[in-house]
mmCIF file of the protein (N, C-alpha, C, O) and its ligand, coordinates in Angstrom:
data_MODEL
# 
_entry.id   MODEL 
# 
loop_
_entity.id 
_entity.type 
_entity.pdbx_number_of_molecules 
1 polymer     1 
2 non-polymer 1 
# 
_entity_poly.entity_id                      1 
_entity_poly.type                           'polypeptide(L)' 
_entity_poly.nstd_linkage                   no 
_entity_poly.nstd_monomer                   no 
_entity_poly.pdbx_seq_one_letter_code       MENEEKVLPCADKLALDTKKQAEAAATVADYQRNVKLAPYKCQHCGLWHLKSVY 
_entity_poly.pdbx_seq_one_letter_code_can   MENEEKVLPCADKLALDTKKQAEAAATVADYQRNVKLAPYKCQHCGLWHLKSVY 
_entity_poly.pdbx_strand_id                 A 
# 
loop_
_entity_poly_seq.entity_id 
_entity_poly_seq.num 
_entity_poly_seq.mon_id 
_entity_poly_seq.hetero 
1 1  MET n 
1 2  GLU n 
1 3  ASN n 
1 4  GLU n 
1 5  GLU n 
1 6  LYS n 
1 7  VAL n 
1 8  LEU n 
1 9  PRO n 
1 10 CYS n 
1 11 ALA n 
1 12 ASP n 
1 13 LYS n 
1 14 LEU n 
1 15 ALA n 
1 16 LEU n 
1 17 ASP n 
1 18 THR n 
1 19 LYS n 
1 20 LYS n 
1 21 GLN n 
1 22 ALA n 
1 23 GLU n 
1 24 ALA n 
1 25 ALA n 
1 26 ALA n 
1 27 THR n 
1 28 VAL n 
1 29 ALA n 
1 30 ASP n 
1 31 TYR n 
1 32 GLN n 
1 33 ARG n 
1 34 ASN n 
1 35 VAL n 
1 36 LYS n 
1 37 LEU n 
1 38 ALA n 
1 39 PRO n 
1 40 TYR n 
1 41 LYS n 
1 42 CYS n 
1 43 GLN n 
1 44 HIS n 
1 45 CYS n 
1 46 GLY n 
1 47 LEU n 
1 48 TRP n 
1 49 HIS n 
1 50 LEU n 
1 51 LYS n 
1 52 SER n 
1 53 VAL n 
1 54 TYR n 
# 
loop_
_struct_asym.id 
_struct_asym.entity_id 
A 1 
B 2 
# 
loop_
_chem_comp.id 
_chem_comp.type 
_chem_comp.mon_nstd_flag 
ALA 'L-peptide linking' y 
ARG 'L-peptide linking' y 
ASN 'L-peptide linking' y 
ASP 'L-peptide linking' y 
CYS 'L-peptide linking' y 
GLN 'L-peptide linking' y 
GLU 'L-peptide linking' y 
GLY 'peptide linking'   y 
HIS 'L-peptide linking' y 
LEU 'L-peptide linking' y 
LYS 'L-peptide linking' y 
MET 'L-peptide linking' y 
PRO 'L-peptide linking' y 
SER 'L-peptide linking' y 
THR 'L-peptide linking' y 
TRP 'L-peptide linking' y 
TYR 'L-peptide linking' y 
VAL 'L-peptide linking' y 
ZN  non-polymer         . 
# 
_pdbx_entity_nonpoly.entity_id   2 
_pdbx_entity_nonpoly.name        ? 
_pdbx_entity_nonpoly.comp_id     ZN 
# 
_pdbx_nonpoly_scheme.asym_id         B 
_pdbx_nonpoly_scheme.entity_id       2 
_pdbx_nonpoly_scheme.mon_id          ZN 
_pdbx_nonpoly_scheme.ndb_seq_num     1 
_pdbx_nonpoly_scheme.pdb_seq_num     101 
_pdbx_nonpoly_scheme.auth_seq_num    101 
_pdbx_nonpoly_scheme.pdb_mon_id      ZN 
_pdbx_nonpoly_scheme.auth_mon_id     ZN 
_pdbx_nonpoly_scheme.pdb_strand_id   A 
_pdbx_nonpoly_scheme.pdb_ins_code    . 
# 
loop_
_atom_site.group_PDB 
_atom_site.id 
_atom_site.type_symbol 
_atom_site.label_atom_id 
_atom_site.label_alt_id 
_atom_site.label_comp_id 
_atom_site.label_asym_id 
_atom_site.label_entity_id 
_atom_site.label_seq_id 
_atom_site.pdbx_PDB_ins_code 
_atom_site.Cartn_x 
_atom_site.Cartn_y 
_atom_site.Cartn_z 
_atom_site.occupancy 
_atom_site.B_iso_or_equiv 
_atom_site.pdbx_formal_charge 
_atom_site.auth_seq_id 
_atom_site.auth_comp_id 
_atom_site.auth_asym_id 
_atom_site.auth_atom_id 
_atom_site.pdbx_PDB_model_num 
ATOM   1   N  N  . MET A 1 1  ? 0.816   -1.236 0.007  1.00 0.00 ? 1   MET A N  1 
ATOM   2   C  CA . MET A 1 1  ? 0.017   0.030  0.004  1.00 0.00 ? 1   MET A CA 1 
ATOM   3   C  C  . MET A 1 1  ? 0.839   1.235  -0.009 1.00 0.00 ? 1   MET A C  1 
ATOM   4   O  O  . MET A 1 1  ? 1.876   1.285  0.652  1.00 0.00 ? 1   MET A O  1 
ATOM   5   N  N  . GLU A 1 2  ? 0.445   2.183  -0.707 1.00 0.00 ? 2   GLU A N  1 
ATOM   6   C  CA . GLU A 1 2  ? 1.088   3.457  -0.773 1.00 0.00 ? 2   GLU A CA 1 
ATOM   7   C  C  . GLU A 1 2  ? 0.818   4.205  0.546  1.00 0.00 ? 2   GLU A C  1 
ATOM   8   O  O  . GLU A 1 2  ? -0.279  4.134  1.101  1.00 0.00 ? 2   GLU A O  1 
ATOM   9   N  N  . ASN A 1 3  ? 1.777   4.874  0.998  1.00 0.00 ? 3   ASN A N  1 
ATOM   10  C  CA . ASN A 1 3  ? 1.599   5.720  2.134  1.00 0.00 ? 3   ASN A CA 1 
ATOM   11  C  C  . ASN A 1 3  ? 0.980   7.077  1.707  1.00 0.00 ? 3   ASN A C  1 
ATOM   12  O  O  . ASN A 1 3  ? 1.658   8.001  1.258  1.00 0.00 ? 3   ASN A O  1 
ATOM   13  N  N  . GLU A 1 4  ? -0.315  7.118  1.879  1.00 0.00 ? 4   GLU A N  1 
ATOM   14  C  CA . GLU A 1 4  ? -1.031  8.349  1.431  1.00 0.00 ? 4   GLU A CA 1 
ATOM   15  C  C  . GLU A 1 4  ? -0.973  9.432  2.529  1.00 0.00 ? 4   GLU A C  1 
ATOM   16  O  O  . GLU A 1 4  ? -1.468  9.284  3.646  1.00 0.00 ? 4   GLU A O  1 
ATOM   17  N  N  . GLU A 1 5  ? -0.352  10.481 2.128  1.00 0.00 ? 5   GLU A N  1 
ATOM   18  C  CA . GLU A 1 5  ? -0.186  11.562 3.067  1.00 0.00 ? 5   GLU A CA 1 
ATOM   19  C  C  . GLU A 1 5  ? -1.266  12.597 2.837  1.00 0.00 ? 5   GLU A C  1 
ATOM   20  O  O  . GLU A 1 5  ? -1.460  13.079 1.721  1.00 0.00 ? 5   GLU A O  1 
ATOM   21  N  N  . LYS A 1 6  ? -1.932  12.915 3.858  1.00 0.00 ? 6   LYS A N  1 
ATOM   22  C  CA . LYS A 1 6  ? -3.046  13.909 3.751  1.00 0.00 ? 6   LYS A CA 1 
ATOM   23  C  C  . LYS A 1 6  ? -2.404  15.313 3.752  1.00 0.00 ? 6   LYS A C  1 
ATOM   24  O  O  . LYS A 1 6  ? -1.628  15.682 4.633  1.00 0.00 ? 6   LYS A O  1 
ATOM   25  N  N  . VAL A 1 7  ? -2.784  16.071 2.699  1.00 0.00 ? 7   VAL A N  1 
ATOM   26  C  CA . VAL A 1 7  ? -2.311  17.437 2.601  1.00 0.00 ? 7   VAL A CA 1 
ATOM   27  C  C  . VAL A 1 7  ? -3.474  18.329 2.947  1.00 0.00 ? 7   VAL A C  1 
ATOM   28  O  O  . VAL A 1 7  ? -4.544  18.243 2.346  1.00 0.00 ? 7   VAL A O  1 
ATOM   29  N  N  . LEU A 1 8  ? -3.259  19.180 3.913  1.00 0.00 ? 8   LEU A N  1 
ATOM   30  C  CA . LEU A 1 8  ? -4.268  20.162 4.317  1.00 0.00 ? 8   LEU A CA 1 
ATOM   31  C  C  . LEU A 1 8  ? -4.578  21.127 3.156  1.00 0.00 ? 8   LEU A C  1 
ATOM   32  O  O  . LEU A 1 8  ? -3.681  21.473 2.388  1.00 0.00 ? 8   LEU A O  1 
ATOM   33  N  N  . PRO A 1 9  ? -5.798  21.544 3.032  1.00 0.00 ? 9   PRO A N  1 
ATOM   34  C  CA . PRO A 1 9  ? -6.016  22.569 1.922  1.00 0.00 ? 9   PRO A CA 1 
ATOM   35  C  C  . PRO A 1 9  ? -5.317  23.865 2.152  1.00 0.00 ? 9   PRO A C  1 
ATOM   36  O  O  . PRO A 1 9  ? -5.205  24.696 1.250  1.00 0.00 ? 9   PRO A O  1 
ATOM   37  N  N  . CYS A 1 10 ? -4.845  24.045 3.358  1.00 0.00 ? 10  CYS A N  1 
ATOM   38  C  CA . CYS A 1 10 ? -4.154  25.331 3.637  1.00 0.00 ? 10  CYS A CA 1 
ATOM   39  C  C  . CYS A 1 10 ? -2.666  25.111 3.712  1.00 0.00 ? 10  CYS A C  1 
ATOM   40  O  O  . CYS A 1 10 ? -1.977  25.993 4.223  1.00 0.00 ? 10  CYS A O  1 
ATOM   41  N  N  . ALA A 1 11 ? -2.103  23.994 3.243  1.00 0.00 ? 11  ALA A N  1 
ATOM   42  C  CA . ALA A 1 11 ? -0.797  23.633 3.490  1.00 0.00 ? 11  ALA A CA 1 
ATOM   43  C  C  . ALA A 1 11 ? 0.227   24.736 2.961  1.00 0.00 ? 11  ALA A C  1 
ATOM   44  O  O  . ALA A 1 11 ? 1.296   24.949 3.533  1.00 0.00 ? 11  ALA A O  1 
ATOM   45  N  N  . ASP A 1 12 ? -0.164  25.376 1.893  1.00 0.00 ? 12  ASP A N  1 
ATOM   46  C  CA . ASP A 1 12 ? 0.777   26.425 1.289  1.00 0.00 ? 12  ASP A CA 1 
ATOM   47  C  C  . ASP A 1 12 ? 0.468   27.770 1.795  1.00 0.00 ? 12  ASP A C  1 
ATOM   48  O  O  . ASP A 1 12 ? 1.030   28.749 1.302  1.00 0.00 ? 12  ASP A O  1 
ATOM   49  N  N  . LYS A 1 13 ? -0.403  27.887 2.765  1.00 0.00 ? 13  LYS A N  1 
ATOM   50  C  CA . LYS A 1 13 ? -0.743  29.237 3.284  1.00 0.00 ? 13  LYS A CA 1 
ATOM   51  C  C  . LYS A 1 13 ? 0.178   29.636 4.418  1.00 0.00 ? 13  LYS A C  1 
ATOM   52  O  O  . LYS A 1 13 ? 0.734   28.788 5.115  1.00 0.00 ? 13  LYS A O  1 
ATOM   53  N  N  . LEU A 1 14 ? 0.325   30.890 4.588  1.00 0.00 ? 14  LEU A N  1 
ATOM   54  C  CA . LEU A 1 14 ? 1.041   31.406 5.755  1.00 0.00 ? 14  LEU A CA 1 
ATOM   55  C  C  . LEU A 1 14 ? 0.254   31.031 7.015  1.00 0.00 ? 14  LEU A C  1 
ATOM   56  O  O  . LEU A 1 14 ? -0.941  31.319 7.086  1.00 0.00 ? 14  LEU A O  1 
ATOM   57  N  N  . ALA A 1 15 ? 0.865   30.420 7.977  1.00 0.00 ? 15  ALA A N  1 
ATOM   58  C  CA . ALA A 1 15 ? 0.217   30.037 9.244  1.00 0.00 ? 15  ALA A CA 1 
ATOM   59  C  C  . ALA A 1 15 ? 0.843   30.706 10.417 1.00 0.00 ? 15  ALA A C  1 
ATOM   60  O  O  . ALA A 1 15 ? 2.062   30.737 10.586 1.00 0.00 ? 15  ALA A O  1 
ATOM   61  N  N  . LEU A 1 16 ? -0.041  31.250 11.233 1.00 0.00 ? 16  LEU A N  1 
ATOM   62  C  CA . LEU A 1 16 ? 0.445   31.946 12.469 1.00 0.00 ? 16  LEU A CA 1 
ATOM   63  C  C  . LEU A 1 16 ? -0.105  31.239 13.678 1.00 0.00 ? 16  LEU A C  1 
ATOM   64  O  O  . LEU A 1 16 ? -1.234  30.749 13.672 1.00 0.00 ? 16  LEU A O  1 
ATOM   65  N  N  . ASP A 1 17 ? 0.716   31.190 14.730 1.00 0.00 ? 17  ASP A N  1 
ATOM   66  C  CA . ASP A 1 17 ? 0.279   30.413 15.944 1.00 0.00 ? 17  ASP A CA 1 
ATOM   67  C  C  . ASP A 1 17 ? -0.815  31.170 16.716 1.00 0.00 ? 17  ASP A C  1 
ATOM   68  O  O  . ASP A 1 17 ? -1.698  30.538 17.296 1.00 0.00 ? 17  ASP A O  1 
ATOM   69  N  N  . THR A 1 18 ? -0.775  32.424 16.730 1.00 0.00 ? 18  THR A N  1 
ATOM   70  C  CA . THR A 1 18 ? -1.718  33.188 17.506 1.00 0.00 ? 18  THR A CA 1 
ATOM   71  C  C  . THR A 1 18 ? -2.385  34.293 16.675 1.00 0.00 ? 18  THR A C  1 
ATOM   72  O  O  . THR A 1 18 ? -1.886  34.712 15.631 1.00 0.00 ? 18  THR A O  1 
ATOM   73  N  N  . LYS A 1 19 ? -3.560  34.751 17.199 1.00 0.00 ? 19  LYS A N  1 
ATOM   74  C  CA . LYS A 1 19 ? -4.242  35.834 16.627 1.00 0.00 ? 19  LYS A CA 1 
ATOM   75  C  C  . LYS A 1 19 ? -3.375  37.059 16.541 1.00 0.00 ? 19  LYS A C  1 
ATOM   76  O  O  . LYS A 1 19 ? -3.373  37.784 15.546 1.00 0.00 ? 19  LYS A O  1 
ATOM   77  N  N  . LYS A 1 20 ? -2.649  37.270 17.594 1.00 0.00 ? 20  LYS A N  1 
ATOM   78  C  CA . LYS A 1 20 ? -1.784  38.469 17.732 1.00 0.00 ? 20  LYS A CA 1 
ATOM   79  C  C  . LYS A 1 20 ? -0.774  38.446 16.613 1.00 0.00 ? 20  LYS A C  1 
ATOM   80  O  O  . LYS A 1 20 ? -0.574  39.480 15.975 1.00 0.00 ? 20  LYS A O  1 
ATOM   81  N  N  . GLN A 1 21 ? -0.127  37.341 16.333 1.00 0.00 ? 21  GLN A N  1 
ATOM   82  C  CA . GLN A 1 21 ? 0.867   37.163 15.309 1.00 0.00 ? 21  GLN A CA 1 
ATOM   83  C  C  . GLN A 1 21 ? 0.140   37.420 13.914 1.00 0.00 ? 21  GLN A C  1 
ATOM   84  O  O  . GLN A 1 21 ? 0.691   38.088 13.039 1.00 0.00 ? 21  GLN A O  1 
ATOM   85  N  N  . ALA A 1 22 ? -1.061  36.885 13.755 1.00 0.00 ? 22  ALA A N  1 
ATOM   86  C  CA . ALA A 1 22 ? -1.728  37.030 12.470 1.00 0.00 ? 22  ALA A CA 1 
ATOM   87  C  C  . ALA A 1 22 ? -2.086  38.484 12.245 1.00 0.00 ? 22  ALA A C  1 
ATOM   88  O  O  . ALA A 1 22 ? -1.972  38.987 11.127 1.00 0.00 ? 22  ALA A O  1 
ATOM   89  N  N  . GLU A 1 23 ? -2.515  39.165 13.293 1.00 0.00 ? 23  GLU A N  1 
ATOM   90  C  CA . GLU A 1 23 ? -2.818  40.598 13.137 1.00 0.00 ? 23  GLU A CA 1 
ATOM   91  C  C  . GLU A 1 23 ? -1.549  41.401 12.801 1.00 0.00 ? 23  GLU A C  1 
ATOM   92  O  O  . GLU A 1 23 ? -1.604  42.322 11.986 1.00 0.00 ? 23  GLU A O  1 
ATOM   93  N  N  . ALA A 1 24 ? -0.438  41.069 13.405 1.00 0.00 ? 24  ALA A N  1 
ATOM   94  C  CA . ALA A 1 24 ? 0.795   41.728 13.098 1.00 0.00 ? 24  ALA A CA 1 
ATOM   95  C  C  . ALA A 1 24 ? 1.154   41.471 11.638 1.00 0.00 ? 24  ALA A C  1 
ATOM   96  O  O  . ALA A 1 24 ? 1.569   42.404 10.950 1.00 0.00 ? 24  ALA A O  1 
ATOM   97  N  N  . ALA A 1 25 ? 1.013   40.260 11.144 1.00 0.00 ? 25  ALA A N  1 
ATOM   98  C  CA . ALA A 1 25 ? 1.348   39.960 9.731  1.00 0.00 ? 25  ALA A CA 1 
ATOM   99  C  C  . ALA A 1 25 ? 0.421   40.755 8.757  1.00 0.00 ? 25  ALA A C  1 
ATOM   100 O  O  . ALA A 1 25 ? 0.829   41.209 7.688  1.00 0.00 ? 25  ALA A O  1 
ATOM   101 N  N  . ALA A 1 26 ? -0.877  40.887 9.218  1.00 0.00 ? 26  ALA A N  1 
ATOM   102 C  CA . ALA A 1 26 ? -1.813  41.660 8.370  1.00 0.00 ? 26  ALA A CA 1 
ATOM   103 C  C  . ALA A 1 26 ? -1.383  43.127 8.328  1.00 0.00 ? 26  ALA A C  1 
ATOM   104 O  O  . ALA A 1 26 ? -1.506  43.778 7.290  1.00 0.00 ? 26  ALA A O  1 
ATOM   105 N  N  . THR A 1 27 ? -0.914  43.618 9.375  1.00 0.00 ? 27  THR A N  1 
ATOM   106 C  CA . THR A 1 27 ? -0.498  45.028 9.413  1.00 0.00 ? 27  THR A CA 1 
ATOM   107 C  C  . THR A 1 27 ? 0.741   45.194 8.545  1.00 0.00 ? 27  THR A C  1 
ATOM   108 O  O  . THR A 1 27 ? 0.860   46.226 7.885  1.00 0.00 ? 27  THR A O  1 
ATOM   109 N  N  . VAL A 1 28 ? 1.671   44.244 8.503  1.00 0.00 ? 28  VAL A N  1 
ATOM   110 C  CA . VAL A 1 28 ? 2.858   44.304 7.728  1.00 0.00 ? 28  VAL A CA 1 
ATOM   111 C  C  . VAL A 1 28 ? 2.442   44.321 6.233  1.00 0.00 ? 28  VAL A C  1 
ATOM   112 O  O  . VAL A 1 28 ? 2.946   45.110 5.433  1.00 0.00 ? 28  VAL A O  1 
ATOM   113 N  N  . ALA A 1 29 ? 1.472   43.385 5.892  1.00 0.00 ? 29  ALA A N  1 
ATOM   114 C  CA . ALA A 1 29 ? 1.050   43.291 4.476  1.00 0.00 ? 29  ALA A CA 1 
ATOM   115 C  C  . ALA A 1 29 ? 0.395   44.558 3.990  1.00 0.00 ? 29  ALA A C  1 
ATOM   116 O  O  . ALA A 1 29 ? 0.560   44.962 2.839  1.00 0.00 ? 29  ALA A O  1 
ATOM   117 N  N  . ASP A 1 30 ? -0.357  45.186 4.890  1.00 0.00 ? 30  ASP A N  1 
ATOM   118 C  CA . ASP A 1 30 ? -1.007  46.434 4.599  1.00 0.00 ? 30  ASP A CA 1 
ATOM   119 C  C  . ASP A 1 30 ? 0.036   47.497 4.322  1.00 0.00 ? 30  ASP A C  1 
ATOM   120 O  O  . ASP A 1 30 ? -0.042  48.257 3.357  1.00 0.00 ? 30  ASP A O  1 
ATOM   121 N  N  . TYR A 1 31 ? 1.014   47.518 5.210  1.00 0.00 ? 31  TYR A N  1 
ATOM   122 C  CA . TYR A 1 31 ? 2.095   48.514 5.073  1.00 0.00 ? 31  TYR A CA 1 
ATOM   123 C  C  . TYR A 1 31 ? 3.007   48.294 3.807  1.00 0.00 ? 31  TYR A C  1 
ATOM   124 O  O  . TYR A 1 31 ? 3.330   49.237 3.086  1.00 0.00 ? 31  TYR A O  1 
ATOM   125 N  N  . GLN A 1 32 ? 3.387   47.054 3.587  1.00 0.00 ? 32  GLN A N  1 
ATOM   126 C  CA . GLN A 1 32 ? 4.316   46.828 2.541  1.00 0.00 ? 32  GLN A CA 1 
ATOM   127 C  C  . GLN A 1 32 ? 3.583   46.703 1.159  1.00 0.00 ? 32  GLN A C  1 
ATOM   128 O  O  . GLN A 1 32 ? 4.081   47.234 0.166  1.00 0.00 ? 32  GLN A O  1 
ATOM   129 N  N  . ARG A 1 33 ? 2.431   46.019 1.089  1.00 0.00 ? 33  ARG A N  1 
ATOM   130 C  CA . ARG A 1 33 ? 1.813   45.755 -0.166 1.00 0.00 ? 33  ARG A CA 1 
ATOM   131 C  C  . ARG A 1 33 ? 0.464   46.415 -0.352 1.00 0.00 ? 33  ARG A C  1 
ATOM   132 O  O  . ARG A 1 33 ? -0.185  46.228 -1.381 1.00 0.00 ? 33  ARG A O  1 
ATOM   133 N  N  . ASN A 1 34 ? 0.030   47.196 0.648  1.00 0.00 ? 34  ASN A N  1 
ATOM   134 C  CA . ASN A 1 34 ? -1.244  47.931 0.641  1.00 0.00 ? 34  ASN A CA 1 
ATOM   135 C  C  . ASN A 1 34 ? -2.397  46.938 0.293  1.00 0.00 ? 34  ASN A C  1 
ATOM   136 O  O  . ASN A 1 34 ? -3.226  47.173 -0.586 1.00 0.00 ? 34  ASN A O  1 
ATOM   137 N  N  . VAL A 1 35 ? -2.381  45.822 1.047  1.00 0.00 ? 35  VAL A N  1 
ATOM   138 C  CA . VAL A 1 35 ? -3.483  44.872 0.934  1.00 0.00 ? 35  VAL A CA 1 
ATOM   139 C  C  . VAL A 1 35 ? -4.138  44.812 2.278  1.00 0.00 ? 35  VAL A C  1 
ATOM   140 O  O  . VAL A 1 35 ? -3.462  44.853 3.306  1.00 0.00 ? 35  VAL A O  1 
ATOM   141 N  N  . LYS A 1 36 ? -5.477  44.712 2.288  1.00 0.00 ? 36  LYS A N  1 
ATOM   142 C  CA . LYS A 1 36 ? -6.208  44.546 3.538  1.00 0.00 ? 36  LYS A CA 1 
ATOM   143 C  C  . LYS A 1 36 ? -6.424  43.066 3.824  1.00 0.00 ? 36  LYS A C  1 
ATOM   144 O  O  . LYS A 1 36 ? -7.062  42.369 3.035  1.00 0.00 ? 36  LYS A O  1 
ATOM   145 N  N  . LEU A 1 37 ? -5.917  42.599 4.903  1.00 0.00 ? 37  LEU A N  1 
ATOM   146 C  CA . LEU A 1 37 ? -6.055  41.173 5.307  1.00 0.00 ? 37  LEU A CA 1 
ATOM   147 C  C  . LEU A 1 37 ? -6.750  41.087 6.656  1.00 0.00 ? 37  LEU A C  1 
ATOM   148 O  O  . LEU A 1 37 ? -6.651  41.982 7.495  1.00 0.00 ? 37  LEU A O  1 
ATOM   149 N  N  . ALA A 1 38 ? -7.440  40.002 6.826  1.00 0.00 ? 38  ALA A N  1 
ATOM   150 C  CA . ALA A 1 38 ? -8.127  39.806 8.130  1.00 0.00 ? 38  ALA A CA 1 
ATOM   151 C  C  . ALA A 1 38 ? -7.708  38.387 8.629  1.00 0.00 ? 38  ALA A C  1 
ATOM   152 O  O  . ALA A 1 38 ? -7.806  37.403 7.896  1.00 0.00 ? 38  ALA A O  1 
ATOM   153 N  N  . PRO A 1 39 ? -7.250  38.326 9.870  1.00 0.00 ? 39  PRO A N  1 
ATOM   154 C  CA . PRO A 1 39 ? -6.930  37.009 10.409 1.00 0.00 ? 39  PRO A CA 1 
ATOM   155 C  C  . PRO A 1 39 ? -8.208  36.182 10.669 1.00 0.00 ? 39  PRO A C  1 
ATOM   156 O  O  . PRO A 1 39 ? -9.265  36.707 11.020 1.00 0.00 ? 39  PRO A O  1 
ATOM   157 N  N  . TYR A 1 40 ? -8.051  34.876 10.479 1.00 0.00 ? 40  TYR A N  1 
ATOM   158 C  CA . TYR A 1 40 ? -9.124  33.926 10.823 1.00 0.00 ? 40  TYR A CA 1 
ATOM   159 C  C  . TYR A 1 40 ? -8.580  32.638 11.325 1.00 0.00 ? 40  TYR A C  1 
ATOM   160 O  O  . TYR A 1 40 ? -7.520  32.224 10.855 1.00 0.00 ? 40  TYR A O  1 
ATOM   161 N  N  . LYS A 1 41 ? -9.225  31.959 12.253 1.00 0.00 ? 41  LYS A N  1 
ATOM   162 C  CA . LYS A 1 41 ? -8.731  30.697 12.732 1.00 0.00 ? 41  LYS A CA 1 
ATOM   163 C  C  . LYS A 1 41 ? -9.144  29.620 11.857 1.00 0.00 ? 41  LYS A C  1 
ATOM   164 O  O  . LYS A 1 41 ? -10.332 29.485 11.562 1.00 0.00 ? 41  LYS A O  1 
ATOM   165 N  N  . CYS A 1 42 ? -8.193  28.800 11.398 1.00 0.00 ? 42  CYS A N  1 
ATOM   166 C  CA . CYS A 1 42 ? -8.398  27.734 10.446 1.00 0.00 ? 42  CYS A CA 1 
ATOM   167 C  C  . CYS A 1 42 ? -9.047  26.491 11.040 1.00 0.00 ? 42  CYS A C  1 
ATOM   168 O  O  . CYS A 1 42 ? -8.638  26.024 12.103 1.00 0.00 ? 42  CYS A O  1 
ATOM   169 N  N  . GLN A 1 43 ? -10.020 25.972 10.384 1.00 0.00 ? 43  GLN A N  1 
ATOM   170 C  CA . GLN A 1 43 ? -10.696 24.797 10.924 1.00 0.00 ? 43  GLN A CA 1 
ATOM   171 C  C  . GLN A 1 43 ? -9.926  23.467 10.534 1.00 0.00 ? 43  GLN A C  1 
ATOM   172 O  O  . GLN A 1 43 ? -10.225 22.385 11.038 1.00 0.00 ? 43  GLN A O  1 
ATOM   173 N  N  . HIS A 1 44 ? -8.962  23.616 9.648  1.00 0.00 ? 44  HIS A N  1 
ATOM   174 C  CA . HIS A 1 44 ? -8.192  22.473 9.234  1.00 0.00 ? 44  HIS A CA 1 
ATOM   175 C  C  . HIS A 1 44 ? -7.042  22.195 10.062 1.00 0.00 ? 44  HIS A C  1 
ATOM   176 O  O  . HIS A 1 44 ? -6.830  21.053 10.469 1.00 0.00 ? 44  HIS A O  1 
ATOM   177 N  N  . CYS A 1 45 ? -6.245  23.221 10.354 1.00 0.00 ? 45  CYS A N  1 
ATOM   178 C  CA . CYS A 1 45 ? -5.038  23.077 11.075 1.00 0.00 ? 45  CYS A CA 1 
ATOM   179 C  C  . CYS A 1 45 ? -5.037  23.713 12.461 1.00 0.00 ? 45  CYS A C  1 
ATOM   180 O  O  . CYS A 1 45 ? -4.133  23.464 13.259 1.00 0.00 ? 45  CYS A O  1 
ATOM   181 N  N  . GLY A 1 46 ? -6.057  24.543 12.751 1.00 0.00 ? 46  GLY A N  1 
ATOM   182 C  CA . GLY A 1 46 ? -6.213  25.134 14.040 1.00 0.00 ? 46  GLY A CA 1 
ATOM   183 C  C  . GLY A 1 46 ? -5.253  26.330 14.257 1.00 0.00 ? 46  GLY A C  1 
ATOM   184 O  O  . GLY A 1 46 ? -5.150  26.857 15.365 1.00 0.00 ? 46  GLY A O  1 
ATOM   185 N  N  . LEU A 1 47 ? -4.568  26.739 13.199 1.00 0.00 ? 47  LEU A N  1 
ATOM   186 C  CA . LEU A 1 47 ? -3.694  27.896 13.296 1.00 0.00 ? 47  LEU A CA 1 
ATOM   187 C  C  . LEU A 1 47 ? -4.409  29.111 12.595 1.00 0.00 ? 47  LEU A C  1 
ATOM   188 O  O  . LEU A 1 47 ? -5.529  28.977 12.102 1.00 0.00 ? 47  LEU A O  1 
ATOM   189 N  N  . TRP A 1 48 ? -3.785  30.187 12.571 1.00 0.00 ? 48  TRP A N  1 
ATOM   190 C  CA . TRP A 1 48 ? -4.322  31.394 12.004 1.00 0.00 ? 48  TRP A CA 1 
ATOM   191 C  C  . TRP A 1 48 ? -3.841  31.712 10.599 1.00 0.00 ? 48  TRP A C  1 
ATOM   192 O  O  . TRP A 1 48 ? -2.635  31.678 10.353 1.00 0.00 ? 48  TRP A O  1 
ATOM   193 N  N  . HIS A 1 49 ? -4.713  32.012 9.689  1.00 0.00 ? 49  HIS A N  1 
ATOM   194 C  CA . HIS A 1 49 ? -4.284  32.464 8.335  1.00 0.00 ? 49  HIS A CA 1 
ATOM   195 C  C  . HIS A 1 49 ? -4.854  33.822 8.145  1.00 0.00 ? 49  HIS A C  1 
ATOM   196 O  O  . HIS A 1 49 ? -5.554  34.369 8.998  1.00 0.00 ? 49  HIS A O  1 
ATOM   197 N  N  . LEU A 1 50 ? -4.532  34.362 6.982  1.00 0.00 ? 50  LEU A N  1 
ATOM   198 C  CA . LEU A 1 50 ? -5.008  35.684 6.589  1.00 0.00 ? 50  LEU A CA 1 
ATOM   199 C  C  . LEU A 1 50 ? -5.882  35.554 5.359  1.00 0.00 ? 50  LEU A C  1 
ATOM   200 O  O  . LEU A 1 50 ? -5.557  34.798 4.443  1.00 0.00 ? 50  LEU A O  1 
ATOM   201 N  N  . LYS A 1 51 ? -6.994  36.288 5.326  1.00 0.00 ? 51  LYS A N  1 
ATOM   202 C  CA . LYS A 1 51 ? -7.765  36.374 4.092  1.00 0.00 ? 51  LYS A CA 1 
ATOM   203 C  C  . LYS A 1 51 ? -7.959  37.759 3.678  1.00 0.00 ? 51  LYS A C  1 
ATOM   204 O  O  . LYS A 1 51 ? -7.875  38.699 4.469  1.00 0.00 ? 51  LYS A O  1 
ATOM   205 N  N  . SER A 1 52 ? -8.230  37.889 2.380  1.00 0.00 ? 52  SER A N  1 
ATOM   206 C  CA . SER A 1 52 ? -8.371  39.255 1.794  1.00 0.00 ? 52  SER A CA 1 
ATOM   207 C  C  . SER A 1 52 ? -9.706  39.843 2.298  1.00 0.00 ? 52  SER A C  1 
ATOM   208 O  O  . SER A 1 52 ? -10.683 39.127 2.517  1.00 0.00 ? 52  SER A O  1 
ATOM   209 N  N  . VAL A 1 53 ? -9.702  41.165 2.470  1.00 0.00 ? 53  VAL A N  1 
ATOM   210 C  CA . VAL A 1 53 ? -10.839 41.907 2.821  1.00 0.00 ? 53  VAL A CA 1 
ATOM   211 C  C  . VAL A 1 53 ? -11.144 42.868 1.673  1.00 0.00 ? 53  VAL A C  1 
ATOM   212 O  O  . VAL A 1 53 ? -10.282 43.610 1.201  1.00 0.00 ? 53  VAL A O  1 
ATOM   213 N  N  . TYR A 1 54 ? -12.351 42.825 1.264  1.00 0.00 ? 54  TYR A N  1 
ATOM   214 C  CA . TYR A 1 54 ? -12.729 43.800 0.136  1.00 0.00 ? 54  TYR A CA 1 
ATOM   215 C  C  . TYR A 1 54 ? -13.630 44.841 0.670  1.00 0.00 ? 54  TYR A C  1 
ATOM   216 O  O  . TYR A 1 54 ? -14.056 45.728 -0.071 1.00 0.00 ? 54  TYR A O  1 
HETATM 217 ZN ZN . ZN  B 2 .  ? -4.948  25.954 8.096  1.00 0.00 2 101 ZN  A ZN 1 
# 
């Protein structure tokens, strides 16, 4: 049998351990790239990612 490794749908996303870190990363992205991002807790990995805000 092949060893089937499960890949999370968010595997290639930036992952932060805490909301505070995610908020800091969003602030940096806004400052450096002028993009509005909002932190959200991921249901797949339990970490925090950033999503675009329109
Ligand atoms: Zn995730």
